[in-house]
Structure formats: structure tokens, C-alpha cells
N, C-alpha and C positions, 0 to 999 in steps of 0.2 A: 506494498498500500504506499501511497506516496506519502512524504513524509516534510508535508511545506505548511503552513503558516501566512496568514494574510494573502488571499488572494483578493484581489480589488479590480475587478472591469477584468480579470486577465491578467491584471497583473501581478508579481510578485515582486512584492517591498517590504520582505525582513525574510530569514536566511534558515535554514535547516533549524527545523525544533530539537530543542536540545543542546546547539551547540552552546547558548549562553544559557548558565545555569546558577544560581547563587546559592548561597546557602548549602551549599552541601557538606558531605563530611568527608576533612581532607585524609580519613583513614583507610578511604576506599579505593584500591586499586586494580587497574585493569588486569590484573595476573591473577585476579580471583574470580574472572569469567571463565564460566566453565559450558564451552559450545556448545557439548553436551547434552548439558545439563542446565538450562538455563532458569528452568523454573522449577519445581515439583507439582506433580497433577494436583496431589493435597492440598495445594497452597495454591495453584493457581483456579483449579474447581472445586474453592470451598463457597458453597453460598452461602452461606454464615458467618462472613468474616466480620462485619460491619453492620451496625443498625442503621438506620433512617439517622436519627441523630449524630452517630457515631459519623456518615457520611457528611451532615451537613455543615456539622462542627471541623472538621476536617478542609473541608472546600473554604469554610469562613477563615481559615488562618493560615492558606493559603495566597491570597491577595486581598489586596486594597484595592478597590476598583476607582478607578479615573472618569466616574461616573460621566460628566460633561465634558472631558476630553481637554481640561486645560493644561497639562504638562504638553511640553515641548517635543515634537519631532521635527528634525531637516530645518528649521529658523522659521515654524508655524506651530500654531497648538495642534493636537492630536483633533481637535474640531474640527477645524479648518482642514486640516489635511483630509478627513474622512470626507469632509463637505465636498471636495473638490473631485471628488471622487465618486459621487454622488451614494452613498452608504449614512446610516444615522449615524448622526452625531452624539445624540446622547446613548454611550456603552450599558450594554447589561452583560455583566461576570454571570462566569456560572455560578456561584452562589446563588446571583438572582433570579439566574434563569426559570422562565416556566413554561411550560406546554398542556394544551391539551392532547391527549393522544391518540383520540378519535378525528380528531377535526384540523392538529398541529396547528388550531394558533397558538401565538407565544407571547410574549414581551420582549422581544429584540428593538432595541431601541426604546425602549418603554419601560424601566426596568420596577418601578414601583404598582404597572401594572398586572392585575392578574385574572387570565383569561377563565371567564368561566367553567368549571370541572377539571380545572389545570393541578398539575405536578410539579414542582418542584424537580428540579437536576436529580436533588442527592433522595427523592421517592424515586425517580426512572432510574436511575443508576442500581436503587434496591431491586425495583419490579425486576428488571430486567436480569439482575443477579439468581435473584431468586425463582424464575421462571423457568430459567436457561441454564443454571447450575455453573457457572462461571463467576470465579469472585470479587466481588464490588472492587476491593484494592485491586486487582487488576484491570478492570474495566476504566477504571480513572488514572492510572498509571495509562493506558491505550490513548485518554482520550489528550492527555500529558503530549506522550508519544507523539502523537501524530497532526497536533495541531493548537497545542500548549495550551487548551484552557483553561486547567488548572490554574494556572499563572499567570495568565493572560491579563493585564491591566484595561484593556479594550480594544475588546475581539470585534470582529466583524461578521457581519450574517454566514457569509461563508466558511467561517471557522464551524459555526455550527451545522451549517450545511451538511456540510465534508468531516462531521468531527469525530469520526475513528477510522476514517481513511476507506470505508468498504465500497466496494465497487471503483476505486481510482488505483488501476494500475499504470506502474511508472511508465505502459508502454503507449499507453493511449487516454482522452480524456475519461472524466469524471461519467460514472452513468446515472444520470438525472434522475429516474428510478428509487434510487436509495439515497436523495437529498432527507435531511433533516433530523434533528439530536437524537428524536425517541427513536425514530429510522433505523439510524446508524447504529445508536449503541445495541437496539436488538439485535439486528441484522449479521455485528459483529460476534455477539455471544453467541447466537445461530450456528455463526460457521468454527467459532473455534471448535463447539460441541462436535459438529460433522466433520470436523477433521479430525475429531480423535475416534465417532462412531462406527462411520466408512471410512478408516485410515487407508484401503485400497486401492481408493478412486481418485489419491491428491499424490502429489510428489514425494515428499519426504516421509517419512516410517520411521518409527518408534522402534529400536529394539533390532537395527541395521545396520552399516555405513553408507552414508550417503553424501555424494557429491555436491558441494555448495557453491553456488557463485562470490565470489567475493565483491561484485557492485552491480549495479546493472550494466556495465561497461566490460562488456562480454570476454572483451580483449585482457583483461586484470584474470581471467582466470576461475579457477574452483582448485575447492580443497575437498579432501575429507573427512567429515563426521560422521561417527559414532552414537547417532540419537539414543538418549537412552529410556528416553520417554513420550509420551502422547503431548503435553502440554508444553515439550520443546519443539516437538515437531509440529503442533500447531502453529506455533509464532513463524517458526520457517517457512510454513504453509503462506502463511499473511503476507509476512515481508522476506522474501526469499534471498537474501545477502545477509553472508557472516560477515563480521566486524572484525580490521583483520589490526595486524599486529599496531599500525601507525596510528588509529584508532583508540584503540585500547591502552595504548603508552599516554596519549593524550586524553582521558579520560570524558575530561570536562569542555574538551576544543574538539581543535579539526583534527583530523589526519594527514591522509595524501589523495592523490589524482584513483585510487583504489578504494576509497575507506567509503563503508556504506557506515549506518548509522544508528537504523531503526531497533535490533535487537538490543544494540550496545545502552543506549537508551532506555530501550523497558528497563532491561535487568538491574543499569544504573539508579534510574529513577523507584524501582521499586526498593531496593538496598537501599537508600537516601530515605522515603518516606518511610517502609514498612518492615526494614527489618530482612530477615533469613529470608530466603528464599527458599530454600530446603525446609522439610514438613519431618518434623519427630512427633511419634506417638507421643499425647499428654502422660506428665510426670502425674506419680499418685496424686490423687487429693487427699485433706485432711482428713486424719484418722474418723472414725465415727464409733458411736460407743454399738452396743451389739442389737439396741433395737432398732436400729435405720440404718438405709442400705441406699448407694449411690444408685439414679439410675441414670444410664451413659446414652449418649443420643448419637450416633454416625449417620453417615448420609453419602448416598452413592451416586454421582452426579451422569452417569450412564442409562439407571433408570428411575431417578427425581424420586428416588425413595429413600426413607428412612430408618432406620433400627434404631429400636429402645429396649436394653439389655441392662441386667444388674451384673452381668460378666464380664468382669474384666477382661479375664484372656479371651473370651469372645470378641470383644470391641476391638481389640489390638489385632487379632485374625482378621476381620474385617478390613481394617485398615493395611497392612502388611500383605495379604493374600489377596482378596478383591476387590480393592481398588475403594475403598471406600473412605471417607472423610471424615473431618471435625474431630469426636471421639470426646467430647468435656462432657463435663455432667449437668444434663438436662435438670432433673430435681432430686431431692431425697426423700426417700419413703419408707413404711413403716416395714420390719424383718418379717418373716413370716413366722419368725420364734414368740412371736409378743399376743396375747391372748385378744383376739376381736379380731387382726389383722382378715383381708378382704383379699381374696386370691384372684389374678387378675391372668388371663391365660390368653396363651399366643397362637396363631394359627399363622398357616403359609399357601400364597397361591402359587404354583411353580409356573403358571402360563404368564402370568401376571408379575412373576417375581418382588410381591407384594408381604408384607408382614399385616395383622391384623390383631389388635388388643383387645379385651371384653374382660368383664367380672359376671356377666353373667353367662350363666352353663346353656342358659336357650340358643344364646346369640352365637354363642361358640360353637353350640349344636345344628343349626342353622347353615352358619357360610362353610361348614364340612362338609355339610352333608348336601347344599343346595347351589353353592357359590363356587365350587372345585379346591378349597383352600382344607391342606392337610393339618390336623391338631399336632401341635407340639407341644403341650401340657403347660404347665406351671410358669408363668414365666418371673413375677415375682409377687409381692402383693402391696396390698393399698390399703388406707386407712380407711375405720367406721366415721360414714358422717354423722354419727353422736358425739365425735370426738371434739373436745370443746373449740380444739385452734385448728380443727381441718380445713384445708384450703382446696378447691378443687383442680384437676386436672380435665381441660376440656376437650373435646373431640371434634373435628372439624373435616369435610368433604370437599372434596373438589369432582365434581362431577366431570369436567373436563377429560381430567386426567384419571380416571377414577379411583384416588388416592387416598387416602384418611391422613388425619394429621394431627398431635395430639402437642399439647404445650400446658403449663400452669403458670406465664405470663401475658399478664391481662395485656398487654401492649402490644407483643405477638400476636395475641387471638385475635385482636381489633385490626389491626394491621390486613393479614392473613385474610379476614372477612372482609374488608374493604378495596383494597387494595390487589390483590390477588384470583382472588373469585373464589374465595371457600365458602360453603354455607356453616354454620354455627350449629351441631347435631346435638349439643347440650351436654353437662358432663359427666365423662367418663368415669369418673372416679375420684377419690380424693387420696389427698397426700398429709401429712401430721407438717 
């Protein structure tokens, strides 16, 4: 994808994204870049990496918007410069951006305007992350790598139009059917998952040696890279060049005539902003007394399904061997050894690759006898509703994807209903 910003009437008036970047950590060096393992799958495809509030706070902290264009550029104010090129002179920066995802009405040029039914950029990023199983952090970095939208103090409409560079090959003009912020973020996330789920149809593949160009200039040649994982293969399929030694030796600047910066900049921004690109199984949580148990939540990005389990070894196995992500504690429940504890049963549907949890024995029998589920027995125990400090775990259902979701978090419950199309089915059970 093209890595340029600020096109105005077809005229490029800025430089390659990411060449100039302030506030970086001087400790990061190009020698740490691993061409075969740019980022781990469990990091890139973690759809639970940030909440809406965390995304918004992060965006707020990355830019002080020059809303009225009072700063100077080329001897004139930014507003004057923009006016001379026929673009809005009041700038809407990413933290202020809003868009109605149905009709795509937005507030470019009028940051104080909130189109009816619109969502913030943070909400859009979160929704796309949840819908397509790509990390919000990765999407944020992609927006910066492609169009510098995260740190740009005076973005022009073109940057939102081709926000993630989707449909913008280096060898041809951008495809207009993919224009628009929501459209761009959605298409990019969808494509990254497609690269992994349909890997045989794409040039760069994990688990084998790949010949990768150094730059769009084919005379610069290629290098052989053993790509270790799906996320790295996806990044090369999206931006098909490997940073050369010159680009890595000058990590925050320019290299030479054969340097390409897209994948270098993705890795660099991610490291600077979010830390490690490698995933480690979460460490042990604080010890609980014998009456309580942790329920861990893991996520399979390929099937878009979650797993809840009290078995830490099962959680670890799904991550290390089955491609699951996340793995943190979802909530604390009651040990089955406690008097009055309510059993919660687990069933599995191999055709849909999905689990189902219920304390209702009649429902447990029904899904097995009528819906193709296989009974797996006791999963863990919940608390009786009569417990004085019992808290509900809600069950929600997404009819489009035929998936259930369980959460004890009120804000998460509300968000998946209001934004992700889930229906609240009620209280599934209680926890202490």
C-alpha cells in the first residue's frame, strides 16, 4: 500500500510517512527488527487489546490539533495553504473525527459537528477490531504508517479518504470504491484476516522461505526471508517490501535509493507506542483462597469465538497450540467445593467450532439433542443468586454470526449491544 500523506489535488506536499517522528525512544535500534517475525499473531490479532476509552485517550495524547490552521508552513499559515488548494481550512484531527457508518456523513472541516448517528474514530477502530479480530493497536499503527493520521495536526480530507492505504497499490491510482475512513479501516482489517485464513491464495506465506523485494524499484533485487507466522506474512502481502540495512540503520530517518519504509515503520511505531511485538502467555494471577477460582477468557481469531475456562493449562494449550489469543482472567467465580455453588456446564459444536455454557440442565440437554452440540460436562461453578453480594454474568447473542458472548462487565455488555449488534439474552448466572 502507498505510504504517503497529504495529497491535495494530486500534488504531494509532504514526505514519506514516518520519516519524521518525534518523541521516540532512543533505546530502540534497527538491529532488533526481525524480518521473519515482525509481530506475533497473538499481538496482531488480539481483538481485546484496548477499550474504546483507552483508544480515545491514546489518540488524545498523540496530537494537539491546529484546528484553525494558525501555524506556518512555507511562509503562509496552514489555513492559507489549504485554502489555496481547495481543501477545508478548519482541520479535524483524528481524536475529533466522527462518521455515520451507514451514510458516511462525517465532520471533516467542522470538528465540533456531530453527524446524527455518528461514531468517533475510537469507536470505529474498536468496532472493526471486534468485528474482524485485528488488534486496535495494529489498526492505530496502520493509520499512522499509511497516512500519519494519529499525529497529524492538520489532516486534509485525502488522508481520511485513503486512511489505511487499502486499494492503493504502488503501481496504480487508488481505487475510489474503497474511499472513506470507516471503509478503509474495515477493508484493511478484513484483508489482514483474509491473508491468514486463505493463505494459499497470496504470494507471501508463513512457514516457508519467501523471496521479498527490497523496494518498488525491482532493480534493487530481492532477499529470502523465512516468514515465521501469519501476521508477518499478512504485513508483507499488504506492503510487499522488506526494509534494507540502510533503512534499519537510520531507524527514524531515510535510508538509500533501495530503502522501503512501510513494514519498518509499522514495527517501529508499534514498539514505540505499545511495547513488545511478541506475545507471552500471561503470567500467574494473584493467588485466591480455596473458595474462589479464576475464569480465563481466550479468543480464536480464525473462528471469531471465545473460550472461558478455569483450567490454566487448557488456556495455555489453546494459545500455544490452537492459535487462541488473550488469555487474561475474565472474572472470579465460586469454587465447586463451596456449599450452594451452582454448576455451569459446557457443550461444544464441532460444525461451528463454538462452545456453549449454561447452568440450566434442560438447556444443556436441548443443545446436545437438537442443535448438534456435544456435552463436555462440568465447566466450573457459579454463585447462587441469593448470595448477598452476587454479581450477574450476562449472556448475549449475535444472530448474524451465530455466536454467544458472556461478560460480567456492564460497559462491555452495553457496548456489544449498542455497537456490535448483539442481543442481550439476560443473566446467565452469578458470580461472587
